[in-house]
Structures are given as structure tokens and as C-alpha cells.
PyMOL CGO cylinders between C-alpha atoms (Angstrom):
from pymol import cmd
from pymol.cgo import CYLINDER

trace = [
    CYLINDER, -0.05, -0.24, 0.00, 1.32, 3.25, -0.88, 0.3, 1, 1, 1, 1, 1, 1,
    CYLINDER, 1.32, 3.25, -0.88, 1.45, 5.18, 2.65, 0.3, 1, 1, 1, 1, 1, 1,
    CYLINDER, 1.45, 5.18, 2.65, 2.13, 8.67, 0.61, 0.3, 1, 1, 1, 1, 1, 1,
    CYLINDER, 2.13, 8.67, 0.61, -0.12, 11.14, 2.22, 0.3, 1, 1, 1, 1, 1, 1,
    CYLINDER, -0.12, 11.14, 2.22, -1.01, 12.91, -1.06, 0.3, 1, 1, 1, 1, 1, 1,
    CYLINDER, -1.01, 12.91, -1.06, -1.91, 9.73, -2.07, 0.3, 1, 1, 1, 1, 1, 1,
    CYLINDER, -1.91, 9.73, -2.07, -4.11, 8.60, 0.61, 0.3, 1, 1, 1, 1, 1, 1,
    CYLINDER, -4.11, 8.60, 0.61, -5.86, 11.95, 1.08, 0.3, 1, 1, 1, 1, 1, 1,
    CYLINDER, -5.86, 11.95, 1.08, -7.04, 11.84, -2.74, 0.3, 1, 1, 1, 1, 1, 1,
    CYLINDER, -7.04, 11.84, -2.74, -7.94, 8.11, -2.17, 0.3, 1, 1, 1, 1, 1, 1,
    CYLINDER, -7.94, 8.11, -2.17, -10.07, 9.35, 1.21, 0.3, 1, 1, 1, 1, 1, 1,
    CYLINDER, -10.07, 9.35, 1.21, -11.68, 12.16, -0.76, 0.3, 1, 1, 1, 1, 1, 1,
    CYLINDER, -11.68, 12.16, -0.76, -12.72, 9.83, -3.95, 0.3, 1, 1, 1, 1, 1, 1,
    CYLINDER, -12.72, 9.83, -3.95, -14.47, 7.00, -1.60, 0.3, 1, 1, 1, 1, 1, 1,
    CYLINDER, -14.47, 7.00, -1.60, -16.23, 10.01, -0.11, 0.3, 1, 1, 1, 1, 1, 1,
    CYLINDER, -16.23, 10.01, -0.11, -17.11, 11.61, -3.18, 0.3, 1, 1, 1, 1, 1, 1,
    CYLINDER, -17.11, 11.61, -3.18, -15.72, 15.11, -1.92, 0.3, 1, 1, 1, 1, 1, 1,
    CYLINDER, -15.72, 15.11, -1.92, -14.91, 17.42, -4.22, 0.3, 1, 1, 1, 1, 1, 1,
    CYLINDER, -14.91, 17.42, -4.22, -15.27, 20.67, -2.55, 0.3, 1, 1, 1, 1, 1, 1,
    CYLINDER, -15.27, 20.67, -2.55, -11.93, 22.22, -2.17, 0.3, 1, 1, 1, 1, 1, 1,
    CYLINDER, -11.93, 22.22, -2.17, -13.20, 23.06, 1.55, 0.3, 1, 1, 1, 1, 1, 1,
    CYLINDER, -13.20, 23.06, 1.55, -13.56, 19.52, 2.29, 0.3, 1, 1, 1, 1, 1, 1,
    CYLINDER, -13.56, 19.52, 2.29, -10.46, 18.28, 0.65, 0.3, 1, 1, 1, 1, 1, 1,
    CYLINDER, -10.46, 18.28, 0.65, -8.16, 20.57, 2.33, 0.3, 1, 1, 1, 1, 1, 1,
    CYLINDER, -8.16, 20.57, 2.33, -9.68, 18.82, 5.56, 0.3, 1, 1, 1, 1, 1, 1,
    CYLINDER, -9.68, 18.82, 5.56, -9.12, 15.27, 4.17, 0.3, 1, 1, 1, 1, 1, 1,
    CYLINDER, -9.12, 15.27, 4.17, -5.52, 16.42, 3.53, 0.3, 1, 1, 1, 1, 1, 1,
    CYLINDER, -5.52, 16.42, 3.53, -4.96, 17.84, 7.29, 0.3, 1, 1, 1, 1, 1, 1,
    CYLINDER, -4.96, 17.84, 7.29, -6.51, 14.85, 8.46, 0.3, 1, 1, 1, 1, 1, 1,
    CYLINDER, -6.51, 14.85, 8.46, -4.07, 12.45, 6.81, 0.3, 1, 1, 1, 1, 1, 1,
    CYLINDER, -4.07, 12.45, 6.81, -1.05, 14.72, 7.37, 0.3, 1, 1, 1, 1, 1, 1,
    CYLINDER, -1.05, 14.72, 7.37, -1.72, 15.35, 11.24, 0.3, 1, 1, 1, 1, 1, 1,
    CYLINDER, -1.72, 15.35, 11.24, -3.35, 11.49, 12.05, 0.3, 1, 1, 1, 1, 1, 1,
    CYLINDER, -3.35, 11.49, 12.05, -1.20, 9.37, 9.30, 0.3, 1, 1, 1, 1, 1, 1,
    CYLINDER, -1.20, 9.37, 9.30, -2.51, 7.43, 6.54, 0.3, 1, 1, 1, 1, 1, 1,
    CYLINDER, -2.51, 7.43, 6.54, -3.14, 4.25, 8.49, 0.3, 1, 1, 1, 1, 1, 1,
    CYLINDER, -3.14, 4.25, 8.49, -5.77, 6.35, 11.00, 0.3, 1, 1, 1, 1, 1, 1,
    CYLINDER, -5.77, 6.35, 11.00, -7.24, 8.14, 8.17, 0.3, 1, 1, 1, 1, 1, 1,
    CYLINDER, -7.24, 8.14, 8.17, -7.91, 4.69, 6.33, 0.3, 1, 1, 1, 1, 1, 1,
    CYLINDER, -7.91, 4.69, 6.33, -9.31, 2.83, 9.31, 0.3, 1, 1, 1, 1, 1, 1,
    CYLINDER, -9.31, 2.83, 9.31, -11.56, 6.64, 9.93, 0.3, 1, 1, 1, 1, 1, 1,
    CYLINDER, -11.56, 6.64, 9.93, -12.03, 5.60, 6.15, 0.3, 1, 1, 1, 1, 1, 1,
    CYLINDER, -12.03, 5.60, 6.15, -13.00, 2.39, 6.89, 0.3, 1, 1, 1, 1, 1, 1,
    CYLINDER, -13.00, 2.39, 6.89, -15.41, 2.88, 9.65, 0.3, 1, 1, 1, 1, 1, 1,
    CYLINDER, -15.41, 2.88, 9.65, -17.14, 5.30, 7.56, 0.3, 1, 1, 1, 1, 1, 1,
    CYLINDER, -17.14, 5.30, 7.56, -18.32, 3.08, 4.80, 0.3, 1, 1, 1, 1, 1, 1,
    CYLINDER, -18.32, 3.08, 4.80, -19.27, 0.27, 7.37, 0.3, 1, 1, 1, 1, 1, 1,
    CYLINDER, -19.27, 0.27, 7.37, -21.46, 3.11, 8.80, 0.3, 1, 1, 1, 1, 1, 1,
    CYLINDER, -21.46, 3.11, 8.80, -22.71, 4.34, 5.31, 0.3, 1, 1, 1, 1, 1, 1,
    CYLINDER, -22.71, 4.34, 5.31, -23.67, 0.44, 4.51, 0.3, 1, 1, 1, 1, 1, 1,
    CYLINDER, -23.67, 0.44, 4.51, -25.55, -0.15, 7.53, 0.3, 1, 1, 1, 1, 1, 1,
    CYLINDER, -25.55, -0.15, 7.53, -27.82, 2.92, 6.91, 0.3, 1, 1, 1, 1, 1, 1,
    CYLINDER, -27.82, 2.92, 6.91, -25.50, 5.90, 7.54, 0.3, 1, 1, 1, 1, 1, 1,
    CYLINDER, -25.50, 5.90, 7.54, -25.82, 8.47, 10.18, 0.3, 1, 1, 1, 1, 1, 1,
    CYLINDER, -25.82, 8.47, 10.18, -28.24, 11.04, 10.92, 0.3, 1, 1, 1, 1, 1, 1,
    CYLINDER, -28.24, 11.04, 10.92, -27.86, 14.71, 11.44, 0.3, 1, 1, 1, 1, 1, 1,
    CYLINDER, -27.86, 14.71, 11.44, -28.08, 15.63, 15.31, 0.3, 1, 1, 1, 1, 1, 1,
    CYLINDER, -28.08, 15.63, 15.31, -31.31, 17.21, 14.96, 0.3, 1, 1, 1, 1, 1, 1,
    CYLINDER, -31.31, 17.21, 14.96, -32.83, 13.96, 12.85, 0.3, 1, 1, 1, 1, 1, 1,
    CYLINDER, -32.83, 13.96, 12.85, -33.71, 16.25, 9.55, 0.3, 1, 1, 1, 1, 1, 1,
    CYLINDER, -33.71, 16.25, 9.55, -31.48, 14.04, 7.66, 0.3, 1, 1, 1, 1, 1, 1,
    CYLINDER, -31.48, 14.04, 7.66, -28.86, 11.89, 6.87, 0.3, 1, 1, 1, 1, 1, 1,
    CYLINDER, -28.86, 11.89, 6.87, -25.19, 12.68, 6.98, 0.3, 1, 1, 1, 1, 1, 1,
    CYLINDER, -25.19, 12.68, 6.98, -23.23, 12.70, 3.72, 0.3, 1, 1, 1, 1, 1, 1,
    CYLINDER, -23.23, 12.70, 3.72, -20.43, 10.02, 3.64, 0.3, 1, 1, 1, 1, 1, 1,
    CYLINDER, -20.43, 10.02, 3.64, -18.10, 13.14, 4.20, 0.3, 1, 1, 1, 1, 1, 1,
    CYLINDER, -18.10, 13.14, 4.20, -20.38, 14.02, 6.90, 0.3, 1, 1, 1, 1, 1, 1,
    CYLINDER, -20.38, 14.02, 6.90, -19.89, 10.68, 8.92, 0.3, 1, 1, 1, 1, 1, 1,
    CYLINDER, -19.89, 10.68, 8.92, -15.79, 10.71, 7.73, 0.3, 1, 1, 1, 1, 1, 1,
    CYLINDER, -15.79, 10.71, 7.73, -15.59, 14.32, 9.88, 0.3, 1, 1, 1, 1, 1, 1,
    CYLINDER, -15.59, 14.32, 9.88, -17.98, 13.37, 12.49, 0.3, 1, 1, 1, 1, 1, 1,
    CYLINDER, -17.98, 13.37, 12.49, -16.29, 10.27, 13.44, 0.3, 1, 1, 1, 1, 1, 1,
    CYLINDER, -16.29, 10.27, 13.44, -12.36, 11.96, 13.14, 0.3, 1, 1, 1, 1, 1, 1,
    CYLINDER, -12.36, 11.96, 13.14, -13.56, 15.41, 14.83, 0.3, 1, 1, 1, 1, 1, 1,
    CYLINDER, -13.56, 15.41, 14.83, -15.30, 13.38, 17.99, 0.3, 1, 1, 1, 1, 1, 1,
    CYLINDER, -15.30, 13.38, 17.99, -12.20, 10.81, 18.59, 0.3, 1, 1, 1, 1, 1, 1,
    CYLINDER, -12.20, 10.81, 18.59, -8.73, 12.59, 18.12, 0.3, 1, 1, 1, 1, 1, 1,
    CYLINDER, -8.73, 12.59, 18.12, -7.44, 15.39, 20.42, 0.3, 1, 1, 1, 1, 1, 1,
    CYLINDER, -7.44, 15.39, 20.42, -8.01, 18.62, 21.01, 0.3, 1, 1, 1, 1, 1, 1,
    CYLINDER, -8.01, 18.62, 21.01, -4.72, 19.74, 19.79, 0.3, 1, 1, 1, 1, 1, 1,
    CYLINDER, -4.72, 19.74, 19.79, -5.27, 17.43, 16.76, 0.3, 1, 1, 1, 1, 1, 1,
    CYLINDER, -5.27, 17.43, 16.76, -8.96, 18.96, 16.42, 0.3, 1, 1, 1, 1, 1, 1,
    CYLINDER, -8.96, 18.96, 16.42, -7.21, 22.61, 16.06, 0.3, 1, 1, 1, 1, 1, 1,
    CYLINDER, -7.21, 22.61, 16.06, -4.38, 21.49, 13.96, 0.3, 1, 1, 1, 1, 1, 1,
    CYLINDER, -4.38, 21.49, 13.96, -7.13, 19.96, 11.21, 0.3, 1, 1, 1, 1, 1, 1,
    CYLINDER, -7.13, 19.96, 11.21, -9.48, 22.92, 11.89, 0.3, 1, 1, 1, 1, 1, 1,
    CYLINDER, -9.48, 22.92, 11.89, -8.03, 25.74, 12.92, 0.3, 1, 1, 1, 1, 1, 1,
    CYLINDER, -8.03, 25.74, 12.92, -10.68, 27.88, 12.50, 0.3, 1, 1, 1, 1, 1, 1,
    CYLINDER, -10.68, 27.88, 12.50, -12.65, 26.16, 15.39, 0.3, 1, 1, 1, 1, 1, 1,
    CYLINDER, -12.65, 26.16, 15.39, -9.26, 26.72, 17.56, 0.3, 1, 1, 1, 1, 1, 1,
    CYLINDER, -9.26, 26.72, 17.56, -9.61, 29.43, 19.96, 0.3, 1, 1, 1, 1, 1, 1,
    CYLINDER, -9.61, 29.43, 19.96, -6.57, 32.16, 20.09, 0.3, 1, 1, 1, 1, 1, 1,
    CYLINDER, -6.57, 32.16, 20.09, -3.40, 31.19, 22.00, 0.3, 1, 1, 1, 1, 1, 1,
    CYLINDER, -3.40, 31.19, 22.00, -3.71, 32.17, 25.29, 0.3, 1, 1, 1, 1, 1, 1,
    CYLINDER, -3.71, 32.17, 25.29, -7.61, 33.17, 25.68, 0.3, 1, 1, 1, 1, 1, 1,
    CYLINDER, -7.61, 33.17, 25.68, -9.70, 30.72, 27.90, 0.3, 1, 1, 1, 1, 1, 1,
    CYLINDER, -9.70, 30.72, 27.90, -13.31, 30.91, 27.47, 0.3, 1, 1, 1, 1, 1, 1,
    CYLINDER, -13.31, 30.91, 27.47, -14.38, 32.92, 30.46, 0.3, 1, 1, 1, 1, 1, 1,
    CYLINDER, -14.38, 32.92, 30.46, -17.03, 31.71, 32.60, 0.3, 1, 1, 1, 1, 1, 1,
    CYLINDER, -17.03, 31.71, 32.60, -19.92, 33.35, 33.04, 0.3, 1, 1, 1, 1, 1, 1,
    CYLINDER, -19.92, 33.35, 33.04, -21.25, 33.40, 37.01, 0.3, 1, 1, 1, 1, 1, 1,
    CYLINDER, -21.25, 33.40, 37.01, -24.69, 33.64, 36.80, 0.3, 1, 1, 1, 1, 1, 1,
    CYLINDER, -24.69, 33.64, 36.80, -26.25, 36.33, 39.10, 0.3, 1, 1, 1, 1, 1, 1,
    CYLINDER, -26.25, 36.33, 39.10, -26.97, 35.93, 42.93, 0.3, 1, 1, 1, 1, 1, 1,
    CYLINDER, -26.97, 35.93, 42.93, -30.99, 35.03, 43.93, 0.3, 1, 1, 1, 1, 1, 1,
    CYLINDER, -30.99, 35.03, 43.93, -30.56, 38.51, 45.87, 0.3, 1, 1, 1, 1, 1, 1,
    CYLINDER, -30.56, 38.51, 45.87, -29.53, 40.45, 42.47, 0.3, 1, 1, 1, 1, 1, 1,
    CYLINDER, -29.53, 40.45, 42.47, -32.57, 38.60, 40.76, 0.3, 1, 1, 1, 1, 1, 1,
    CYLINDER, -32.57, 38.60, 40.76, -35.17, 39.53, 43.45, 0.3, 1, 1, 1, 1, 1, 1,
    CYLINDER, -35.17, 39.53, 43.45, -33.67, 42.90, 43.26, 0.3, 1, 1, 1, 1, 1, 1,
    CYLINDER, -33.67, 42.90, 43.26, -34.10, 43.39, 39.75, 0.3, 1, 1, 1, 1, 1, 1,
    CYLINDER, -34.10, 43.39, 39.75, -37.51, 41.49, 39.36, 0.3, 1, 1, 1, 1, 1, 1,
    CYLINDER, -37.51, 41.49, 39.36, -38.95, 43.71, 42.05, 0.3, 1, 1, 1, 1, 1, 1,
    CYLINDER, -38.95, 43.71, 42.05, -37.63, 46.87, 40.03, 0.3, 1, 1, 1, 1, 1, 1,
    CYLINDER, -37.63, 46.87, 40.03, -39.28, 45.46, 36.97, 0.3, 1, 1, 1, 1, 1, 1,
    CYLINDER, -39.28, 45.46, 36.97, -42.41, 45.43, 38.59, 0.3, 1, 1, 1, 1, 1, 1,
]
cmd.load_cgo(trace, "trace")
């Protein structure tokens, strides 16, 4: 088997029928980041899921495309670091942490409610 990342990425894209440049770019990054063997294992799992009827979207409105199944499986099973490398637009800027927003105390809520009435 040829483990060349470009060849493997092209094979994955072809088998998933992905032609969109954004999707093929993600596939290339998946193969580069995770390696050919792991990417092909996700491809096999995707094709098995498709053979068993596919995978629905979370809201149940329709089936995922084969590429959607592939990306869903990859995104859900890799480290946060790998996810940021493959989908950099989803990563938070370096050094920034999500701020926790504390809910107001009951006293504040009651005071605001009384003021509103």
C-alpha cells in the first residue's frame, strides 16, 4: 500500500465523493496530522456506517453525507490539539480561555425583578 499522504488523501476524498476544496483540504490535513493508517481506519468505519444505513444529523432532519460521517467520526475521537491543527478556524486564539460567566445571585435576581415590577 502507498502511504504517501497526498495519495491517501486523494483516495479518501474519492471514496467519500468529496470534491469541495474546503473538504479536500480538511482530508489532506487529517492524513498529514493523523497519518495514513488512522485516516484509512476512519474511512473504513465511515464506509461500514454507510453500508448499515448511514448516520443522521443530530437534529434528525436528514442523513449525513459520507464525508460528513467521516468528519464527524474524526472530530469526535481525536485530541483537542489535533482538532485545532485540522480545523484551525474552530480553535480559540492562543492564550485565550473561555471566560466563565457566573449567574447572578438570587438577591440580585429578586432585586431586578422587584425593580421591573
